[in-house]
Each structure stands twice: as structure tokens, then as C-alpha cells.
Steps between C-alpha positions, in 0.01 A plus 500: 500500500689195383572424138503125466523265207461123515700266278337160454768271365563134550641550850278452800584837657406804289733798486365832617639831378516794737561865435798643687570864577877546482644600839798676338680543170611150397706375208383220269562155640512612861334245727371496853316247712145547621355291780142409577425287807835327468482451122763685295483610138742700288416826327713584195506852359406489128708628208556872503491522879243688701485830681367556849121481504472325163265202478606175339365145484680202654398133531403380845419138580460428873254581638220612263283804557770685692553866563858587592690787655869526576796730554867477399715485810739769381254734319594748225586419140600139446728416212666185623460228758468569869783492751752234416343450160185349646166619377301690762196328639150636456210377705177428320170530672131466454203442724708310751612534861822503694577206722309669782190568294548866404396533133743637243413650167147600600330644804343245733158659452334810360541858612143527626494176702531695826205319661611157384539391862214706636468858626635411844828349382807674650655586164178669383451690825858629495477594132176688563554659842878531534675438171851603620481217754443240227766662282748462786413131530553439128825699501623280785407183311702628203794607722467863397569807711243761599637708211386238250845364415683172519856562619714220355818384668600286201406490134286754318160643585399385150505143632164376616665320788788684663650502848392808695603651831289496816344847468172347384436354846402847625274580206165418660591683821607806302175505300293470818691783669476720191126438468434574867706819480312602187157467662620677814632792297181513295298515821724769652488719189129462424290816522175504699297564186411242239641573155246582231672436162217671311582846638837625373630824645670784318836384633461164325442297816181315577246657725390350830154459646426601856180541700414861576460533876215751484284363219595134514531500124803380301742782426763480229848593625768554239869444554548875533254508790678228695704586804877506463538170687235330287672620185824338613320179596313487172818551296694240699211257473503531122874449473500199735214327318665567163833360620340184637300447181811537282700269728239222509447528124875472435529196729199331340638550148845371600346200676284400204789539257718282723238225517466500122877486466553220753212286374554581130157655446490706179284807458166443328337842529598861426754388237373775271668754728842390374407593144454862610869521585440718806674275752663184370468329166525135603325298773826318571672825597198652673399864507847613610679321215862400541554783747310313770676496836707195581296463818172468314341255261338628178170674579230460237209720404268227624656528847446876505145501364370212711660636818356847443146400406455180704742510798280286723450231235869501404615458860252221568597319178869505596414364844306211345772433244778452755289285734248227427228592748318177419777321688634767736321694770521875456547731798466876527781616720819299459787606276404278203123466537501120513583225746810283472685710243857403408742783421587360156151384409431773245813402305474122529529352151593836343815471292774761504523713188134465414291811461229648286702804413731366228352234276155375425402183319132504407 
């Protein structure tokens, strides 16, 4: 992923070159600062300038073997210095952690490490048996509402760390209530027969299987043969389950995109989807491009594909990323899924203005 070149001169510390993806259209000579674990280096735009998304090589000394990600604090095209003439600050990152131990730049572990702490660990049980519960806990850690948004009181949602209102405190409760209501409605609208998806009826609905009272043999009942009340129940059941699936999928995608944005984790998979030009042309802008809502971070194809195909693994991975379960005891039924959680713990060490969505240094 990284393009590196080593220069072995007479100095003791070799210079490493890194490949930068331009965050915006920049004129020649424009400079900005990049930081990595407290070390700062200057990136100078080469002759001819660069356009957004263009790759160019810059020298990078401290520290070696780094992978960096950053975001301009004001966004958009940059043709001069930042506010007051000062160059905007970019934050570099690699396989490192915030001051509280949450990794930035890479996921803490792999997508399929669900059983890393054993099959009886609370985060695995919630991800397997009641995924919305675990999603509510992660949303609460990230100070997000039950609608999958951070609602900033100051600054821009494009900042990784931004002050938010107190709506997030009810997120876990709202997810629990919504999940309980969903299962109650599903139970109330279920038909007495068991659906048999292999027997479609002429009306386009699945058939149902019932036991014939006289012969004791299974009898196929189509939608057209259902009673009027069962038809209503069956239709409502389908709509309710579809709504809940779409809602949980939307929340999961938003949550994963937010974690990548806050912890500067670039996409590694599904990048070929951008070349198709169907939705989005650039990973920095996401699938919605520049028209993305101000209340959302850029959503990538990787977020969509992983959430759709592996929702359990994705949810469990996000739970492990935001908490080090080697050091913290997980619990099933509190609002954050861990003991002794501090409200600001997920954002400890995260710098304002940093985010995966605008610039990538690889």
C-alpha cells in the first residue's frame, strides 16, 4: 500500500519518501504540516500544483515506516494558507493508538476475530444473539444518536472530534425499546403456519405449510387461501421485518463509516467499485460524493459491502476496536457494554480536524 524509498546518505537518519493523495486542488509551493505521534513534518506541493485525488511524492523523516492520514480543517479547494495565513494542520497516522489505547489508522484486529475472547464473551453473545443491543452500546461510546448521527454543537461534523449535544445519552435505551417493540410486533403479526419459501403462489407470495386435520399430512396453503386476518398479519409482518432490516443496516453502515472517520482508517477493500462510477468516484468523498449530508461522514463502499454481507462480524469488530477487552471487563446489558467507561473515552487522543475522508498519505 505504501510507496517508500530509502535514501542512504552520510546522515545517520535516512529520509523516507511517502506518496500523498492530494486532499484538494493545491497550488505549487503550498505547504501544510503533518503530525505523527507529536513529530511534525512539512509537505510542500510540487511545481505545477496538484488536483484533488492526485498522488505525489514528498520526503518524510520522522518516524520511518509510517502510514499517515489527515484532513484540512477548512476543507474544499486550498489555494493559500489557512486562517490568518497559517497553514492548516494535518494529522499523520499509522499503526498507532490514541492516548487511551484506541488504535488509529488500522483496525485493532481482523474482521473475523469474533471469538478472540471466547464464545461466551458478552460482545460475541450480543453480536450473535441481539446485534441491535451491541450496536446501541457502540453508538453510545461514540456519542451518536439512535439515528446514526453525531449532532455537533460546535465545529463541523467533518472533524473527528467535535462537541455534541446530549441526545446520545438515550441511544442505548432507544435501541432496546425499538428492538423489543420489533419482536413484539413480529410475534403479534405472525401467522399460525410456517412459511415454506419453496412454494410460491400465483399471487407472488410464499405459500405456507399447515397440518391437515383429517389426514395429519402437511398441506400447502397459498396466500390466496389464507383467511383475511392472516393476510393482513402476513403483509404487516413483511413490512415490519423489512423496515427493521433497512434501519439496522443503515445504522451499521453509518456507525462503521464514523469509526473509520474518527480513527483515520482508510478503506482497503471494494475500492474497485469507485471505478465503476455508479456511486462516488473517490474514497475520500464516499459513495455520495460531495453531496453527502452535513450530518454524515463519508460512507465508503467497504462500509456498505461489509455491513451487508458480514453484519455480525462488523459489529463485533467495532466493539473490540473501541474497547480493549484484554484490559476491560465486558458486560451484556449496560449502555456501553463495558465496566468503568468514561464519556469521552472513545475520543481521548483524537485530534480535531482529523478524518479519513479528505486526505490519505500512504
